[in-house]
C-alpha positions as CSV (number, residue, x, y, z in Angstrom):
1,M,-2.8,205.8,-156.9
2,T,-5.2,203.1,-155.9
3,S,-7.0,203.4,-152.6
4,A,-7.6,200.6,-150.1
5,L,-11.4,200.7,-150.9
6,E,-10.6,200.4,-154.6
7,L,-8.5,197.3,-153.9
8,C,-11.4,195.7,-152.1
9,H,-13.9,195.9,-155.0
10,G,-15.6,192.5,-155.1
11,L,-14.3,191.3,-151.8
12,P,-16.7,190.0,-149.1
13,V,-18.2,192.5,-146.6
14,Q,-18.7,191.6,-143.0
15,Q,-21.2,193.5,-140.7
16,V,-19.9,194.2,-137.2
17,A,-22.3,195.1,-134.4
18,N,-21.6,197.9,-131.9
19,G,-19.5,196.3,-129.1
20,Q,-18.4,193.3,-131.1
21,T,-14.7,192.4,-131.2
22,L,-13.4,192.1,-134.7
23,L,-9.8,191.3,-133.8
24,E,-8.6,189.9,-130.4
25,E,-5.2,190.9,-129.1
26,G,-2.8,187.9,-129.7
27,V,-5.3,185.7,-131.5
28,R,-4.1,185.1,-135.1
29,T,-6.8,184.9,-137.8
30,D,-4.8,185.7,-141.0
31,R,-7.4,188.2,-142.0
32,L,-7.0,191.9,-142.9
33,Y,-9.9,194.2,-142.9
34,V,-10.7,197.5,-144.6
35,L,-13.2,199.8,-143.0
36,R,-16.2,200.6,-145.1
37,T,-18.5,202.3,-142.6
38,G,-18.6,202.8,-138.8
39,S,-15.8,203.0,-136.4
40,F,-13.6,200.9,-134.1
41,A,-11.6,201.3,-130.9
42,V,-8.1,199.9,-130.9
43,V,-7.4,198.5,-127.4
44,R,-4.1,197.2,-126.1
45,H,-3.8,195.6,-122.7
46,G,-7.2,197.1,-121.8
47,V,-6.1,200.6,-122.7
48,R,-7.9,202.4,-125.6
49,V,-5.2,203.6,-127.9
50,V,-7.1,205.2,-130.8
51,R,-10.5,205.3,-132.5
52,I,-10.5,204.5,-136.2
53,G,-13.4,205.8,-138.3
54,E,-12.1,206.7,-141.7
55,P,-13.4,204.6,-144.6
56,G,-10.5,202.8,-146.2
57,A,-8.6,202.4,-143.0
58,F,-6.8,199.0,-142.5
59,L,-7.6,196.9,-139.4
60,G,-5.1,194.0,-138.8
61,E,-2.3,195.3,-141.0
62,I,0.5,194.7,-138.6
63,S,-0.6,191.0,-138.2
64,A,-0.7,190.7,-142.0
65,V,2.8,192.0,-142.5
66,L,4.4,190.3,-139.5
67,G,2.5,187.0,-139.8
68,S,1.5,187.3,-136.1
69,G,-1.4,187.7,-133.9
70,P,-2.9,191.2,-133.5
71,S,-0.9,193.5,-131.2
72,A,-4.3,195.0,-130.0
73,S,-7.9,194.2,-130.0
74,V,-10.3,196.0,-132.4
75,V,-13.8,196.6,-131.1
76,A,-16.7,198.2,-133.0
77,T,-17.8,201.5,-131.4
78,E,-20.9,201.6,-133.6
79,D,-22.5,199.3,-136.1
80,S,-19.9,199.0,-138.8
81,S,-19.0,197.1,-142.0
82,V,-15.6,196.0,-143.3
83,H,-14.2,194.3,-146.4
84,V,-12.5,191.0,-145.5
85,I,-9.2,190.0,-147.0
86,E,-8.6,186.3,-146.2
87,Q,-5.1,184.8,-146.1
88,A,-3.8,188.3,-145.4
89,E,-0.1,187.4,-145.1
90,A,-0.1,185.8,-148.5
91,A,-2.2,188.7,-150.0
92,V,0.4,191.2,-148.7
93,Q,3.2,189.2,-150.3
94,R,1.5,188.8,-153.7
95,D,-0.2,192.2,-154.2
96,P,2.2,195.1,-154.6
97,A,-0.5,197.7,-154.5
98,L,-1.8,196.4,-151.1
99,T,1.8,196.1,-149.8
100,L,2.6,199.7,-150.8
101,L,-0.6,201.1,-149.2
102,I,0.3,199.3,-145.9
103,A,3.9,200.4,-146.1
104,Q,2.9,204.0,-146.6
105,L,0.5,203.8,-143.6
106,L,3.2,202.3,-141.4
107,A,5.8,204.8,-142.5
108,R,3.5,207.7,-141.7
109,R,2.9,206.2,-138.2
110,L,6.6,205.8,-137.6
111,Q,7.2,209.3,-138.8
112,A,4.6,210.7,-136.4
113,V,5.9,208.6,-133.4
114,T,9.5,209.6,-134.1
115,A,8.5,213.3,-134.2
116,Y,6.6,212.9,-130.9
117,L,9.6,211.2,-129.3
118,V,11.9,213.9,-130.5
119,D,9.6,216.5,-129.1
120,I,9.6,214.7,-125.7
121,R,13.4,214.5,-125.8
122,Q,13.7,218.2,-126.4
123,Q,11.3,219.1,-123.6
124,Y,13.0,216.8,-121.0
125,A,16.6,216.7,-122.2
126,D,17.9,218.5,-119.1
127,T,15.9,216.6,-116.5
128,N,16.7,213.5,-114.6
129,T,13.4,211.9,-115.2
130,H,12.6,208.7,-117.2
131,L,11.5,211.0,-120.1
132,A,15.1,212.0,-120.6
133,L,15.7,208.4,-121.9
134,M,14.3,209.4,-125.3
135,D,17.8,209.2,-126.9
136,Q,17.8,205.5,-126.1
137,V,14.2,205.0,-127.4
138,L,14.9,206.8,-130.6
139,A,18.2,204.9,-131.1
140,R,16.4,201.6,-130.6
141,L,13.7,202.5,-133.2
142,M,16.3,203.4,-135.8
143,E,18.3,200.3,-135.1
144,M,15.4,197.8,-135.6
145,Q,16.0,195.4,-138.5
146,P,13.6,192.9,-140.1
147,G,13.3,189.4,-138.7
148,R,14.2,190.1,-135.1
149,G,10.8,188.7,-134.0
150,L,10.7,190.5,-130.7
151,P,7.3,191.2,-129.1
152,P,6.3,194.8,-129.0
153,G,6.1,197.0,-126.0
154,S,7.1,197.0,-122.4
155,E,6.3,193.4,-121.9
156,R,9.6,192.4,-123.6
157,A,12.3,191.0,-121.4
158,D,14.9,193.3,-123.0
159,V,13.1,196.5,-122.1
160,P,14.0,198.0,-118.7
161,D,11.3,198.6,-116.2
162,Y,11.4,202.4,-116.0
């Protein structure tokens, strides 16, 4: 199986200084990045979600697949370098190997989130707290279909304010 770094052979490399923003939440660039060296923080609505530091990791993959602006900002936490894939949405559509790698990554994330939600559901099933709503959250995740175009997260109008 081809790795993300193998797919990037010959693509341009961009240096990113510590503290520099590579992707800004909501600002569409149509670029996909693959981490070569260094690390980045993923920040959504000012909250640090995760640190990404594994070579070959994708940055901006959700935007490339959905054809949207990034759902989070990506900020270098040390001097870093990335491969740059321009016209990312078109690249994902035309390159089956790239599409498969991104699909596998997203499927692993969904599997992990679903397992986490099931664990919360089991822990809080007999309580009257908002955490007992995991049945509804899990059902919504499983019902999602392509093309709905809803914005993610609690800022959506159709998501109740718990």
